[in-house]
N, CA, C and O of each residue as an XYZ file, in Angstrom:
804
protein
N      51.932     -6.426     22.024
C      52.160     -6.837     23.270
C      52.745     -6.072     24.175
O      53.819     -5.560     23.860
N      52.168     -5.809     25.538
C      52.681     -4.924     26.607
C      54.093     -5.234     27.145
O      54.493     -6.389     27.284
N      54.757     -4.244     27.414
C      56.250     -4.249     27.656
C      56.322     -4.682     29.325
O      57.424     -4.883     29.835
N      55.317     -4.782     29.965
C      55.080     -5.202     31.264
C      54.702     -6.542     31.317
O      53.876     -6.994     30.524
N      55.297     -7.300     32.289
C      55.286     -8.700     32.381
C      54.047     -8.843     33.584
O      54.129     -9.928     34.159
N      53.137     -8.138     33.983
C      52.239     -8.411     35.118
C      51.604     -9.482     35.018
O      51.372     -9.916     33.890
N      51.197    -10.124     36.074
C      50.237    -11.267     36.354
C      49.698    -11.592     37.339
O      50.111    -10.996     38.333
N      48.833    -12.390     37.526
C      47.997    -12.722     38.614
C      48.480    -14.016     39.171
O      48.735    -14.913     38.367
N      48.657    -14.250     40.602
C      48.802    -15.559     40.997
C      47.721    -16.234     41.443
O      46.994    -15.503     42.117
N      47.272    -17.508     41.316
C      45.922    -18.121     41.703
C      46.255    -18.793     43.146
O      47.005    -19.759     43.285
N      45.666    -18.214     44.053
C      45.852    -18.511     45.543
C      45.624    -20.095     45.683
O      46.198    -20.735     46.564
N      44.924    -20.566     44.945
C      44.906    -21.974     44.884
C      46.150    -22.945     44.855
O      46.269    -23.985     45.504
N      46.982    -22.437     44.039
C      48.177    -22.879     43.611
C      49.202    -22.733     44.769
O      49.194    -21.807     45.581
N      50.072    -23.750     44.743
C      51.033    -23.659     45.914
C      52.505    -23.095     44.935
O      53.066    -23.756     44.060
N      52.789    -22.033     45.293
C      53.783    -21.543     44.456
C      55.032    -21.040     45.509
O      54.918    -20.671     46.678
N      56.139    -21.146     44.762
C      57.812    -20.846     45.485
C      57.444    -19.398     45.474
O      57.097    -18.860     44.423
N      57.525    -18.559     46.936
C      57.759    -17.246     47.242
C      58.634    -16.305     46.649
O      58.423    -15.094     46.570
N      59.954    -17.120     46.099
C      60.896    -16.355     45.750
C      60.993    -16.282     44.053
O      61.347    -15.257     43.470
N      60.655    -17.423     43.426
C      60.478    -17.574     41.987
C      58.950    -17.533     41.409
O      58.658    -17.424     40.218
N      58.143    -17.630     42.375
C      56.622    -17.439     42.028
C      56.556    -18.620     41.041
O      55.594    -18.454     40.292
N      57.313    -19.888     40.737
C      56.739    -20.990     40.037
C      55.872    -21.970     40.740
O      55.989    -21.817     41.956
N      55.092    -22.865     40.444
C      54.350    -23.586     40.817
C      54.983    -24.907     41.423
O      55.534    -25.722     40.683
N      54.889    -25.092     42.787
C      55.824    -26.266     43.366
C      55.146    -27.352     42.544
O      53.949    -27.336     42.258
N      56.219    -28.525     42.103
C      55.824    -29.722     41.941
C      55.759    -30.469     42.953
O      55.865    -30.049     44.105
N      55.561    -31.767     42.607
C      55.648    -33.040     43.869
C      56.797    -32.957     44.665
O      56.714    -32.785     45.882
N      57.783    -33.058     44.116
C      58.977    -33.000     44.786
C      59.428    -31.906     45.762
O      60.086    -32.027     46.796
N      58.829    -30.617     45.084
C      59.003    -29.284     45.746
C      58.109    -29.514     47.309
O      58.510    -29.323     48.457
N      56.775    -29.990     46.812
C      56.023    -30.020     47.966
C      56.470    -30.759     49.075
O      56.125    -30.513     50.230
N      57.280    -31.716     48.719
C      57.949    -32.625     49.994
C      59.062    -32.225     50.469
O      59.706    -32.860     51.304
N      59.420    -31.049     49.944
C      60.791    -30.650     50.630
C      60.896    -29.567     51.419
O      60.662    -28.482     50.885
N      61.226    -29.592     52.697
C      61.006    -28.730     53.676
C      62.422    -28.474     54.121
O      62.981    -29.404     54.703
N      63.117    -27.298     53.925
C      64.428    -26.890     54.141
C      64.626    -26.223     55.397
O      65.753    -25.994     55.834
N      63.435    -25.862     56.067
C      63.785    -25.458     57.447
C      62.868    -25.671     58.451
O      61.711    -25.348     58.182
N      63.077    -26.110     59.482
C      62.107    -26.344     60.780
C      61.239    -25.264     60.862
O      60.194    -25.696     61.349
N      61.139    -23.991     60.614
C      60.174    -23.300     60.413
C      58.931    -23.269     59.701
O      57.966    -22.532     59.904
N      59.106    -24.324     58.687
C      58.051    -24.779     57.855
C      57.878    -23.719     56.612
O      56.946    -23.863     55.820
N      58.621    -22.878     56.509
C      58.577    -22.016     55.381
C      59.231    -22.847     54.082
O      60.386    -23.266     54.146
N      58.423    -23.041     52.941
C      58.901    -23.666     51.893
C      59.486    -23.018     50.866
O      58.793    -22.061     50.522
N      60.589    -23.154     50.158
C      60.823    -22.552     48.647
C      61.092    -23.761     47.899
O      61.313    -24.760     48.584
N      61.118    -23.873     46.776
C      61.760    -24.842     45.570
C      62.788    -25.170     45.889
O      63.423    -24.497     46.701
N      63.315    -26.388     45.315
C      64.428    -26.919     45.431
C      65.729    -26.178     44.362
O      66.939    -26.295     44.557
N      65.231    -25.606     43.508
C      65.844    -24.692     42.585
C      66.260    -23.530     43.331
O      67.477    -23.346     43.338
N      65.526    -22.674     43.982
C      65.633    -21.553     44.616
C      66.848    -21.856     45.926
O      67.813    -21.182     46.289
N      66.339    -23.079     46.378
C      67.282    -23.475     47.641
C      68.676    -23.605     47.188
O      69.606    -22.954     47.662
N      68.790    -24.592     46.124
C      70.152    -24.573     45.729
C      70.695    -23.280     45.149
O      71.903    -23.152     45.349
N      70.183    -22.400     44.558
C      70.763    -21.176     44.181
C      70.960    -20.456     45.401
O      71.935    -19.705     45.423
N      70.277    -20.522     46.368
C      70.864    -19.530     47.686
C      72.168    -20.184     48.077
O      73.144    -19.460     48.277
N      72.275    -21.642     48.216
C      73.282    -22.313     48.348
C      74.539    -22.042     47.930
O      75.586    -21.971     48.573
N      74.249    -21.856     46.431
C      75.579    -21.640     45.506
C      75.752    -20.092     45.832
O      76.881    -19.877     46.272
N      75.059    -19.091     45.755
C      75.171    -17.835     45.727
C      75.761    -17.282     47.076
O      76.579    -16.365     47.007
N      75.418    -17.753     48.216
C      75.841    -17.162     49.611
C      76.507    -18.175     50.434
O      76.196    -19.366     50.451
N      77.450    -17.624     51.121
C      78.513    -18.621     51.892
C      77.613    -19.228     52.977
O      77.610    -20.414     53.307
N      76.799    -18.183     53.517
C      75.931    -18.874     54.730
C      74.562    -18.431     54.128
O      74.184    -17.260     54.172
N      73.762    -19.556     53.500
C      72.532    -19.033     53.315
C      71.290    -19.263     54.550
O      71.174    -20.228     55.305
N      70.531    -18.176     54.471
C      69.528    -18.416     55.675
C      68.281    -18.505     54.970
O      68.088    -18.181     53.798
N      67.197    -19.115     56.040
C      65.948    -19.086     55.662
C      65.387    -17.613     55.494
O      65.599    -16.775     56.370
N      64.583    -17.283     54.217
C      64.095    -15.906     53.956
C      63.196    -15.482     55.087
O      63.082    -14.293     55.386
N      62.453    -16.601     55.823
C      61.314    -16.215     56.824
C      61.986    -15.771     58.264
O      61.927    -14.662     58.795
N      62.693    -17.054     58.773
C      63.173    -16.762     60.161
C      64.568    -16.544     60.288
O      65.030    -16.619     61.427
N      65.371    -16.275     59.293
C      66.750    -16.127     59.150
C      67.612    -17.168     59.817
O      68.718    -16.761     60.173
N      67.348    -18.336     60.040
C      68.226    -19.437     60.731
C      69.062    -20.065     59.562
O      68.578    -20.500     58.517
N      70.132    -20.049     59.831
C      71.056    -20.665     59.054
C      70.505    -22.004     58.227
O      70.087    -22.818     59.051
N      70.413    -22.336     57.295
C      70.222    -23.608     56.514
C      71.356    -24.812     56.835
O      72.554    -24.773     56.554
N      70.635    -25.864     57.492
C      71.307    -27.157     58.203
C      70.825    -27.992     57.360
O      69.629    -28.148     57.116
N      72.031    -28.755     56.718
C      71.445    -30.172     55.871
C      70.780    -31.314     56.779
O      69.961    -32.118     56.335
N      71.274    -31.285     58.226
C      70.614    -31.999     59.223
C      69.465    -31.808     59.402
O      68.821    -32.853     59.495
N      68.701    -30.583     59.527
C      67.097    -30.391     59.731
C      66.320    -30.334     58.514
O      65.119    -30.072     58.584
N      67.065    -30.622     57.051
C      66.102    -30.603     55.993
C      65.293    -31.977     55.734
O      65.695    -33.141     55.705
N      64.260    -31.531     55.592
C      63.006    -32.747     55.581
C      62.908    -32.941     54.098
O      62.868    -31.989     53.319
N      62.873    -34.136     53.744
C      62.280    -34.644     52.323
C      61.657    -35.948     52.305
O      62.393    -36.893     52.591
N      60.516    -36.176     52.041
C      59.889    -37.221     51.921
C      59.574    -37.795     50.208
O      59.052    -36.996     49.430
N      59.897    -39.063     49.780
C      60.121    -39.288     48.582
C      58.571    -39.889     48.277
O      57.936    -40.734     48.907
N      58.233    -39.177     47.146
C      56.878    -39.498     46.797
C      56.366    -40.909     46.558
O      57.106    -41.715     45.995
N      55.141    -41.258     46.952
C      54.994    -42.847     46.753
C      54.358    -42.870     45.441
O      53.915    -41.796     45.034
N      54.217    -44.045     44.609
C      53.834    -44.117     43.577
C      52.243    -43.617     43.375
O      51.902    -42.970     42.384
N      51.411    -43.961     44.332
C      50.056    -43.545     44.439
C      50.082    -41.971     44.446
O      49.023    -41.480     44.057
N      50.881    -41.240     44.738
C      50.914    -39.771     44.716
C      51.521    -39.069     43.351
O      51.164    -38.001     42.853
N      52.610    -40.036     42.859
C      52.868    -39.562     41.699
C      52.002    -39.680     40.746
O      52.014    -38.816     39.869
N      51.090    -40.710     40.679
C      49.889    -40.900     39.834
C      48.869    -39.682     40.061
O      48.400    -39.010     39.143
N      48.635    -39.527     41.238
C      47.695    -38.280     41.658
C      48.002    -37.016     41.094
O      47.129    -36.255     40.677
N      49.591    -36.692     41.060
C      50.211    -35.541     40.548
C      49.769    -35.453     39.224
O      49.117    -34.485     38.831
N      50.132    -36.557     38.383
C      50.131    -36.523     37.145
C      48.564    -36.472     36.722
O      48.334    -36.055     35.587
N      47.619    -36.804     37.420
C      46.224    -36.517     37.017
C      45.532    -34.940     37.263
O      44.507    -34.433     36.806
N      46.564    -34.431     38.179
C      46.192    -33.310     38.450
C      46.602    -32.102     37.516
O      46.013    -31.046     37.287
N      47.959    -32.664     36.993
C      48.503    -31.806     35.986
C      47.809    -31.818     34.746
O      47.670    -30.791     34.081
N      47.338    -32.993     34.378
C      46.480    -33.240     33.149
C      45.171    -32.539     33.309
O      44.639    -32.063     32.307
N      44.487    -32.412     34.725
C      43.373    -31.750     34.706
C      43.539    -30.006     34.557
O      42.725    -29.343     33.915
N      44.541    -29.498     35.151
C      45.248    -28.142     34.863
C      45.200    -27.828     33.387
O      44.471    -27.008     32.830
N      46.244    -28.750     32.769
C      46.362    -28.512     31.251
C      45.144    -28.460     30.732
O      44.923    -27.478     30.023
N      44.157    -29.344     30.900
C      42.955    -29.413     30.062
C      41.990    -28.041     30.335
O      41.285    -27.405     29.551
N      42.246    -27.869     31.700
C      41.444    -26.555     31.922
C      42.068    -25.191     31.448
O      41.490    -24.110     31.325
N      43.315    -25.484     31.226
C      44.070    -23.941     30.637
C      43.588    -24.037     29.128
O      43.094    -23.011     28.662
N      43.671    -25.089     28.362
C      43.394    -25.272     26.908
C      41.840    -24.767     26.771
O      41.497    -23.894     25.974
N      41.026    -25.388     27.591
C      39.674    -24.899     27.602
C      39.217    -23.336     27.621
O      38.337    -22.810     26.940
N      40.216    -22.646     28.766
C      40.140    -21.359     28.932
C      40.446    -20.586     27.774
O      39.704    -19.665     27.433
N      41.665    -20.938     27.025
C      42.409    -20.442     25.768
C      41.271    -20.586     24.806
O      40.838    -19.506     24.404
N      40.739    -21.552     24.383
C      39.740    -21.729     23.403
C      38.483    -20.947     23.502
O      37.813    -20.554     22.547
N      38.218    -20.752     24.846
C      36.973    -19.891     25.130
C      37.204    -18.529     25.018
O      36.279    -17.741     24.824
N      38.701    -18.086     25.157
C      39.334    -16.510     25.108
C      39.194    -16.530     23.496
O      38.561    -15.616     22.968
N      39.776    -17.561     22.691
C      39.612    -17.211     21.331
C      38.329    -17.210     20.772
O      38.249    -16.496     19.773
N      37.354    -17.755     21.083
C      36.012    -17.672     20.702
C      35.252    -16.541     21.090
O      34.275    -16.065     20.512
N      35.732    -16.213     21.992
C      35.001    -14.556     22.255
C      35.922    -13.555     21.587
O      35.303    -12.559     21.214
N      37.021    -13.531     21.368
C      37.675    -12.573     20.255
C      37.137    -12.747     18.990
O      36.657    -11.753     18.446
N      37.119    -13.993     18.316
C      36.336    -13.988     16.899
C      35.178    -13.706     16.971
O      34.783    -13.143     15.950
N      34.212    -13.885     17.955
C      32.695    -13.242     18.225
C      32.860    -11.626     18.111
O      32.152    -10.893     17.421
N      33.878    -11.257     18.884
C      33.791     -9.769     18.945
C      34.160     -9.006     17.685
O      33.840     -7.842     17.442
N      34.965     -9.919     16.822
C      35.603     -9.369     15.656
C      34.374     -9.325     14.599
O      34.138     -8.386     13.837
N      33.624    -10.555     14.711
C      32.458    -10.633     13.997
C      31.406     -9.653     14.010
O      30.729     -9.286     13.050
N      31.327     -9.158     15.549
C      30.096     -8.114     15.547
C      30.668     -6.912     15.152
O      29.943     -5.954     14.883
N      31.996     -6.834     15.078
C      32.565     -5.459     14.666
C      32.770     -5.307     13.388
O      33.268     -4.252     12.995
N      32.444     -6.282     12.523
C      32.466     -6.145     10.945
C      31.837     -5.185     10.110
O      32.364     -4.558      9.191
N      30.674     -5.126     10.505
C      29.751     -3.770      9.987
C      30.055     -2.581     10.526
O      29.758     -1.561      9.904
N      30.576     -2.521     11.538
C      30.893     -1.072     12.216
C      31.854     -0.235     11.826
O      32.998     -0.688     11.805
N      31.646      1.071     11.454
C      32.397      1.812     10.911
C      32.815      2.891     12.021
O      31.942      3.507     12.633
N      33.984      3.069     12.226
C      34.619      3.905     12.916
C      35.165      5.421     12.433
O      36.086      5.702     11.666
N      34.200      6.331     13.215
C      34.421      7.479     12.885
C      35.649      8.271     13.137
O      35.736      8.598     14.320
N      36.634      8.683     12.382
C      37.583      9.576     13.071
C      37.232     11.314     12.524
O      36.993     11.742     11.395
N      37.314     11.921     13.661
C      36.833     13.073     13.646
C      38.019     14.397     12.864
O      37.957     15.617     12.707
N      38.902     13.453     12.579
C      40.264     14.604     11.884
C      40.390     14.096     10.634
O      41.363     14.543     10.027
N      39.399     12.924      9.767
C      39.494     12.548      8.833
C      38.452     12.978      7.550
O      37.261     12.700      7.688
N      38.864     13.595      6.419
C      37.899     14.125      5.695
C      38.002     13.051      4.520
O      39.041     12.407      4.376
N      36.813     12.859      3.619
C      37.015     12.106      2.604
C      36.240     13.023      1.362
O      35.057     13.357      1.312
N      37.234     13.274      0.479
C      36.346     14.304     -0.641
C      36.309     13.563     -1.903
O      37.271     12.932     -2.340
N      35.063     13.669     -2.528
C      34.853     12.877     -3.720
C      34.688     13.719     -4.731
O      34.245     14.816     -4.392
N      34.998     13.496     -6.406
C      34.572     14.365     -7.346
C      36.022     15.293     -7.581
O      35.854     16.346     -8.198
N      37.115     15.042     -7.231
C      37.910     15.942     -7.514
C      38.886     15.567     -8.718
O      39.344     14.431     -8.839
N      39.145     16.528     -9.532
C      40.018     16.030    -10.707
C      40.847     17.246    -10.909
O      40.611     18.345    -11.410
N      42.106     16.597    -10.250
C      43.397     17.043    -10.056
C      44.105     17.535    -11.601
O      43.908     16.711    -12.494
N      44.698     18.462    -11.903
C      45.333     18.926    -12.778
C      46.610     18.040    -13.138
O      46.904     17.541    -14.224
N      47.320     17.985    -11.860
C      48.441     17.053    -11.757
C      48.209     15.593    -11.681
O      47.565     14.989    -10.823
N      48.963     15.020    -12.925
C      49.071     13.614    -12.998
C      49.734     12.560    -12.112
O      49.312     11.493    -11.666
N      51.051     13.269    -11.981
C      52.010     12.245    -11.450
C      52.052     12.391     -9.881
O      51.908     13.502     -9.371
N      52.250     11.267     -9.126
C      52.055     10.923     -7.781
C      52.533     12.103     -6.847
O      51.804     12.721     -6.071
N      53.766     12.291     -7.036
C      54.670     13.177     -6.150
C      54.056     14.420     -6.203
O      53.605     14.931     -5.178
N      53.970     15.123     -7.607
C      53.433     16.383     -7.544
C      51.892     16.490     -7.253
O      51.386     17.610     -7.185
N      51.243     15.525     -7.104
C      49.889     15.559     -7.001
C      49.787     15.845     -5.449
O      49.199     16.816     -4.974
N      50.489     14.795     -4.672
C      50.376     15.130     -3.553
C      50.943     16.239     -2.845
O      50.356     16.659     -1.848
N      52.310     16.914     -3.342
C      52.569     18.275     -2.882
C      51.408     19.033     -3.334
O      51.152     19.916     -2.515
N      50.583     19.023     -4.357
C      49.730     20.171     -4.759
C      48.490     19.941     -3.820
O      47.795     20.936     -3.612
N      48.199     19.001     -3.348
C      46.781     18.715     -2.562
C      47.289     19.112     -1.213
O      46.375     19.457     -0.464
N      48.736     19.172     -0.577
C      48.970     19.562      0.778
C      49.335     20.924      0.625
O      49.647     21.477      1.679
N      49.384     21.663     -0.479
C      49.758     22.926     -0.629
C      48.613     24.033     -0.117
O      47.450     23.666      0.052
N      48.946     25.141      0.069
C      48.087     26.137      0.517
C      46.552     26.725     -0.340
O      45.629     27.461      0.008
N      46.850     26.025     -1.496
C      45.601     26.372     -2.678
C      44.691     25.041     -2.770
O      43.800     24.814     -3.588
N      45.166     24.187     -1.675
C      44.321     23.030     -1.458
C      43.971     22.698     -0.208
O      43.467     23.626      0.424
N      44.088     21.538      0.429
C      43.982     21.448      1.660
C      44.799     21.704      2.680
O      44.456     21.482      3.841
N      45.828     22.140      2.394
C      46.897     22.829      3.309
C      46.471     23.997      3.874
O      47.096     24.454      4.830
N      45.306     24.674      3.347
C      44.873     25.914      3.807
C      44.141     25.875      5.053
O      43.891     26.854      5.757
N      43.771     24.513      5.305
C      42.888     24.525      6.331
C      43.656     24.056      7.720
O      43.160     24.031      8.847
N      44.964     23.701      7.344
C      45.473     23.239      8.978
C      46.641     22.081      8.633
O      47.012     21.719      7.517
N      46.929     21.789      9.455
C      48.442     20.857      9.376
C      47.807     19.352      8.823
O      46.661     19.074      9.176
N      48.384     18.616      8.160
C      47.880     17.379      7.454
C      48.894     16.328      7.990
O      50.105     16.531      7.906
N      48.349     15.146      8.569
C      49.322     14.206      8.851
C      49.397     13.093      7.361
O      50.430     12.497      7.056
N      48.414     13.015      6.767
C      48.427     12.177      5.759
C      47.338     12.415      4.706
O      46.209     12.885      4.848
N      47.897     12.020      3.737
C      46.530     12.090      2.463
C      46.738     10.822      1.618
O      47.833     10.355      1.308
N      45.560     10.345      1.298
C      45.572      8.854      0.443
C      44.441      9.363     -0.599
O      43.295      9.788     -0.449
N      45.357      9.108     -1.835
C      44.347      9.474     -3.100
C      43.658      8.009     -3.444
O      44.437      7.094     -3.178
N      42.445      7.585     -3.947
C      41.842      6.621     -4.265
C      41.664      6.885     -5.927
O      40.846      7.749     -6.244
N      42.338      6.233     -6.916
C      42.193      6.300     -8.102
C      40.730      5.798     -8.554
O      40.029      5.018     -7.909
N      40.442      6.326     -9.644
C      39.095      5.831    -10.107
C      38.894      4.301    -10.595
O      39.896      3.952    -11.219
N      38.191      3.558    -10.536
C      38.431      2.453    -11.042
C      38.405      2.084    -12.842
O      37.733      2.807    -13.578
N      39.051      1.128    -13.303
C      39.172      1.105    -14.660
C      37.723      1.155    -15.192
O      36.820      0.480    -14.697
N      37.524      2.194    -16.472
C      36.464      2.016    -17.308
C      35.501      3.057    -16.610
O      34.450      3.211    -17.233
N      35.616      3.758    -15.531
C      34.915      4.462    -14.625
C      34.790      5.782    -15.629
O      35.888      6.092    -16.090
N      33.768      6.568    -16.039
C      34.087      7.800    -16.756
C      33.391      9.023    -16.093
O      32.183      9.080    -15.863
N      34.311     10.005    -15.810
C      33.953     11.143    -15.213
C      33.619     11.112    -13.663
O      32.795     11.775    -13.033
N      34.658      9.975    -13.171
C      34.379      9.817    -11.628
C      35.129     10.735    -10.725
O      34.753     10.902     -9.565
N      36.113     11.299    -11.185
C      37.401     11.967    -10.547
C      38.045     11.042     -9.634
O      37.908      9.823     -9.739
N      38.845     11.685     -8.612
C      39.606     10.830     -7.569
C      39.051     10.985     -6.224
O      38.528     12.051     -5.901
N      39.126     10.008     -5.429
C      38.487     10.302     -4.045
C      39.985     10.563     -3.177
O      41.005      9.911     -3.399
N      39.880     11.562     -2.239
C      40.702     11.834     -1.408
C      40.536     11.918      0.056
O      39.712     12.635      0.624
N      41.442     11.075      0.661
C      41.465     10.844      2.318
C      42.370     11.808      2.605
O      43.492     11.694      2.113
N      42.033     13.052      3.536
C      42.576     13.823      4.076
C      42.661     13.723      5.586
O      41.709     14.150      6.240
N      43.809     13.149      6.262
C      43.741     13.048      7.747
C      44.603     14.330      8.380
O      45.810     14.501      8.212
N      43.794     15.112      9.073
C      44.434     16.562      9.502
C      45.067     16.212     10.713
O      44.963     15.040     11.074
N      45.809     17.138     11.521
C      46.415     16.679     12.564
C      45.019     17.020     13.837
O      44.668     16.219     14.704
N      44.497     18.250     13.634
C      43.397     18.391     14.489
C      41.861     18.257     14.117
O      41.600     18.660     12.983
N      40.964     17.847     14.738
C      39.598     17.618     14.197
C      38.798     19.062     13.771
O      37.832     19.141     13.012
N      39.468     20.159     14.469
C      38.778     21.378     14.165
C      39.098     21.815     12.694
O      38.262     22.405     12.010
N      40.417     21.480     12.219
C      40.583     22.026     10.896
C      39.929     20.868      9.901
O      39.740     21.208      8.733
N      39.640     19.774     10.224
C      38.610     18.914      9.382
C      37.776     19.571      9.302
O      37.585     20.093      8.203
N      36.928     19.853     10.338
C      35.448     20.444     10.330
C      35.566     21.499      9.572
O      34.746     21.594      8.660
N      36.765     22.753      9.746
C      36.744     23.736      8.692
C      36.865     23.295      7.069
O      36.468     24.055      6.186
N      37.393     22.122      6.811
C      37.674     22.181      5.646
C      36.331     21.355      5.141
O      35.980     21.552      3.978
N      35.614     20.501      5.903
C      34.414     20.215      5.286
C      33.334     21.202      5.139
O      32.742     21.216      4.060
N      33.011     21.968      5.991
C      32.376     23.317      5.639
C      32.413     24.308      4.246
O      31.523     24.799      3.552
N      33.925     24.345      4.199
C      34.180     25.129      2.878
C      34.291     24.000      1.746
O      33.991     24.548      0.686
N      34.539     22.905      1.573
C      34.888     22.163      0.677
C      33.594     21.534     -0.151
O      33.391     21.465     -1.363
N      32.814     21.109      0.964
C      31.584     20.516      0.578
C      30.483     21.272     -0.122
O      29.920     22.266      0.338
N      30.176     20.566     -1.553
C      29.233     21.464     -2.116
C      30.011     22.505     -3.224
O      29.410     23.220     -4.025
N      31.104     22.442     -3.113
C      31.962     23.774     -3.869
C      32.139     23.156     -5.237
O      32.039     21.955     -5.491
N      32.397     24.066     -6.028
C      32.600     23.358     -7.648
C      33.974     23.128     -7.895
O      34.844     23.796     -7.336
N      34.195     22.307     -8.625
C      35.714     21.822     -9.227
C      35.587     21.336    -10.601
O      35.443     20.153    -10.909
N      35.653     22.386    -11.455
C      35.307     22.234    -12.745
C      33.953     22.250    -12.910
O      33.188     23.169    -12.618
N      33.660     21.058    -13.451
C      32.060     20.684    -14.133
C      31.459     19.984    -12.890
O      30.246     19.782    -12.822
N      32.303     19.618    -11.915
C      31.680     18.533    -10.667
C      31.623     19.638     -9.584
O      32.195     20.728     -9.594
N      30.742     19.069     -8.580
C      30.578     19.609     -7.233
C      31.262     18.484     -6.460
O      30.950     17.322     -6.722
N      32.346     18.804     -5.345
C      32.905     18.201     -4.385
C      31.855     17.959     -3.370
O      30.952     18.703     -2.988
N      32.175     16.742     -3.013
C      31.181     16.235     -1.721
C      32.155     15.730     -0.626
O      33.083     14.982     -0.935
N      31.997     16.041      0.363
C      32.814     15.597      1.465
C      32.207     14.583      2.388
O      31.170     15.019      2.887
N      32.444     13.666      2.681
C      31.875     12.386      3.516
C      32.473     12.333      4.751
O      32.179     11.436      5.541
């Protein structure tokens, strides 16, 4: 997840210019200043409690309780507002479902795709003399093996499957630079390792 909380405001929605929250029915019927500049009741109360003399952010006129307009919503308006909320909620759910379907479809389409890493070399047919993992890794990183071609970020050894005869191990070597990986491939591919020929894939 991104550390930035960027967002886009829909122009069709009436939102409070201070907190960017959508006006509810009560906020839409609340006009704190004669200039007509609307803010939500939460922000209005916040301004009143924070500042001794709170003023309208638009015209800078001090807020006056005598000029505040508030119309109590009718039952019909409340019913219509609830219908609009339900529609918006259904639309948001549809949008989320569509987004998930697109993501799933994209993942399905990429299932057979192989990403090529130009700094990764896979060597098969290696028969290392060292058996314990720590010594094996040190050996493979050393100057006699893959370390001679350049700095290595990571090595992963894939052991042969049980029952496999004379298979050797597979080694994934991730070099820091793709040029070092290319040099390793050109030197190692088809080179002898005991009775086997090494192959770079």
